[in-house]
C-alpha positions in Angstrom: 51.2 66.3 47.6 51.7 62.6 47.5 48.0 62.0 48.5 46.9 64.1 45.6 49.0 62.2 43.1 47.7 58.8 44.5 44.1 59.9 44.2 44.6 61.1 40.6 46.3 57.8 39.6 43.5 55.8 41.3 40.8 57.8 39.4 42.6 57.3 36.1 42.8 53.5 36.8 39.1 53.3 37.6 38.2 55.2 34.4 40.5 53.0 32.3 39.0 49.8 33.8 35.4 50.9 33.1 36.4 51.7 29.6 37.9 48.2 29.1 34.8 46.5 30.5 32.3 48.5 28.3 30.5 46.4 25.6 31.6 46.5 22.0 29.3 48.7 19.8 29.0 47.7 16.1 29.6 50.7 13.9 26.5 51.8 12.1 28.1 51.3 8.7 28.8 47.6 9.4 25.3 47.0 10.8 23.8 48.6 7.7 25.9 46.4 5.4 24.8 43.3 7.2 21.1 44.3 6.8 21.6 44.9 3.1 23.0 41.4 2.4 19.9 40.0 0.8 19.8 37.6 -2.2 16.6 37.8 -4.4 15.8 34.6 -6.4 12.8 33.8 -8.5 11.7 30.2 -9.0 9.5 28.7 -11.7 7.1 25.7 -11.4 4.6 24.0 -13.6 2.2 21.0 -13.7 0.4 19.5 -16.6 -3.1 18.3 -16.2 -5.6 16.6 -18.5 -8.6 18.6 -19.7 -12.0 17.3 -18.9 -14.6 20.0 -19.8 -15.5 21.3 -23.3 -16.7 24.9 -23.7 -18.8 25.2 -26.8 -20.2 28.1 -28.8 -23.1 26.9 -30.9 -25.3 28.9 -33.2 -28.3 29.1 -35.6 -28.0 31.1 -38.8 -31.0 31.6 -41.1 -31.3 33.6 -44.3 -34.7 34.8 -45.5 -36.3 37.4 -47.8 -37.7 39.4 -45.0 -36.5 40.3 -41.5 -39.6 38.8 -39.9 -39.2 35.5 -41.7 -35.5 35.3 -40.8 -36.0 36.1 -37.2 -39.0 33.8 -36.8 -37.1 30.7 -38.2 -34.0 31.5 -36.2 -36.2 31.7 -33.0 -37.8 28.4 -33.8 -34.5 26.6 -34.4 -32.9 28.2 -31.4 -35.8 27.1 -29.1 -35.3 23.5 -30.2 -31.5 23.7 -29.7 -31.9 25.2 -26.2 -34.5 22.6 -25.2 -32.1 19.9 -26.2 -29.2 21.4 -24.3 -31.4 21.8 -21.2 -32.5 18.2 -21.5 -28.9 17.1 -21.6 -28.2 19.1 -18.4 -25.3 21.1 -19.8 -23.7 23.7 -17.5 -23.2 27.4 -17.8 -25.8 27.7 -20.6 -26.3 31.3 -21.8 -27.2 33.3 -24.8 -24.1 35.0 -26.3 -25.5 36.8 -29.3 -28.6 37.7 -31.2 -28.1 39.5 -34.5 -30.2 40.4 -37.5 -28.4 41.9 -40.5 -29.6 43.0 -44.0 -27.8 41.6 -47.0 -27.1 43.7 -50.1 -25.9 43.1 -53.6 -23.9 45.7 -55.5 -24.5 45.8 -59.2 -23.9 48.6 -61.7 -23.1 51.1 -58.9 -26.4 50.2 -57.2 -27.0 48.6 -53.9 -30.0 46.2 -53.8 -31.4 44.6 -50.7 -31.5 40.8 -51.2 -32.7 39.6 -47.8 -31.8 39.2 -44.1 -29.6 37.0 -42.0 -30.6 36.2 -38.4 -28.1 34.6 -36.1 -28.6 33.4 -32.5 -25.7 31.9 -30.5 -25.4 30.2 -27.1 -22.5 28.8 -25.1 -22.4 26.0 -22.6 -20.0 23.5 -20.9 -20.1 19.7 -20.6 -17.8 16.7 -20.3 -15.5 16.2 -23.3 -16.4 12.5 -23.7 -20.1 13.3 -24.4 -19.9 16.6 -26.3 -19.4 15.1 -29.8 -22.7 13.2 -29.7 -24.5 16.3 -28.4 -23.2 18.5 -31.2 -24.6 16.0 -33.7 -28.0 16.1 -32.0 -27.9 19.9 -31.9 -27.3 20.0 -35.7 -30.2 17.6 -36.2 -32.7 19.8 -34.3 -31.6 23.1 -36.0 -28.1 24.3 -35.2 -26.2 25.5 -38.2 -23.0 26.8 -36.7 -20.4 25.4 -34.4 -18.4 28.6 -33.7 -15.8 27.2 -31.4 -14.9 24.5 -28.9 -12.2 24.9 -26.2 -11.1 22.6 -23.4 -10.3 23.1 -19.8 -9.5 21.1 -16.7 -11.9 20.9 -13.8 -11.7 23.4 -11.0 -10.6 20.8 -8.5 -7.8 19.5 -10.8 -6.6 23.1 -11.4 -6.4 23.8 -7.7 -4.3 20.6 -7.1 -2.0 21.5 -10.0 -1.6 25.0 -8.7 -0.4 23.8 -5.4 2.1 21.4 -7.1 3.4 24.2 -9.3 3.9 26.5 -6.3 5.8 23.8 -4.5 8.1 23.3 -7.5 8.6 27.1 -7.8 9.7 27.3 -4.2 12.1 24.4 -4.6 13.5 26.0 -7.7 14.1 29.3 -6.0 15.8 27.5 -3.0 18.0 25.5 -5.3 19.2 28.7 -7.1 19.9 30.3 -3.8 22.0 27.4 -2.5 24.0 27.3 -5.7 24.8 31.0 -5.6 25.5 31.3 -1.9 27.6 28.1 -1.9 29.7 29.3 -4.8 30.4 32.5 -3.0 31.0 30.7 0.3 28.1 32.3 2.1 25.5 30.7 4.3 21.7 31.4 4.1 20.4 32.9 7.4 16.7 33.4 6.9 14.0 34.1 4.3 12.9 37.7 4.9 10.3 38.0 2.0 8.1 35.7 0.0 6.2 36.8 -3.1 3.9 34.7 -5.2 4.1 36.4 -8.6 1.8 34.1 -10.5 -0.3 30.9 -10.1 -3.2 31.7 -12.3 -5.5 29.1 -13.8 -4.6 28.2 -17.4 -6.4 29.5 -20.4 -8.8 27.1 -22.2 -7.3 25.3 -25.1 -9.0 26.3 -28.4 -10.0 23.6 -30.8 -10.1 25.3 -34.2 -11.9 22.6 -36.1 -13.9 19.5 -35.2 -13.3 16.3 -37.2 -16.2 15.3 -39.3 -18.1 12.1 -38.5 -17.4 9.1 -40.7 -21.1 8.3 -40.9 -24.4 9.3 -39.5 -24.2 6.5 -37.0 -21.0 7.7 -35.4 -20.7 10.7 -33.1 -18.3 13.6 -34.1 -15.0 12.7 -32.3 -13.9 15.4 -29.8 -10.5 15.0 -28.2 -9.2 17.2 -25.4 -5.6 17.7 -24.4 -3.5 19.0 -21.6 -3.2 22.3 -19.8 -0.2 23.6 -18.0 -0.5 25.4 -14.7 2.4 27.8 -14.1 3.6 29.4 -10.9 6.3 31.9 -10.0 7.7 32.5 -6.5 10.2 35.1 -5.5 12.3 34.7 -2.3 14.5 37.3 -0.5 17.1 35.5 1.6 19.4 37.2 4.1 22.9 35.8 4.2 
């Protein structure tokens, strides 16, 4: 009887010892809570760059008594304008519109045909510092419409500005995270997600009206401006 009791006590002691030496297991609820502790912050960044390229829409508009006459004169003037633009080595030259429209006059409830208007338009790009003189030359050889001028930075400048804007957006997001976590007495562990929400090239800056030349000897002044490249970065940080 004494041997049986001793064996039972020894077995209980061994079982208890094994239990005390077993590794601690984190409850699933605590592990899930730790995994859910993620701070999401969005940073903004921007960089201003000077424009260097003018995007021009130039046209010829002719009115004549017949469709044939209007179209023929518009074609002649447009040919001269295009020849000038090619001689000046403009970039991205293309035709953007060819139109021929009848013109009517309403009188005493009657609609009378008065003639036709032919319009040919082209677009092109060139450096801002030379576009004013070219516009004057284009008008001299036959252009009658300057439909619009907009400005943009060079592709290389936009790419550099994009990288700067992204760097500033990341720094902004990190600063926000440090302020929030520091205020709550938490420590950032690691970045678990990075999303670039936007770093698109800026839209060209429209120039609604060109200043008139002071005299025939002076070129039409054309002044560009600045573009802003924006970037947005979202970080998810575990703490």
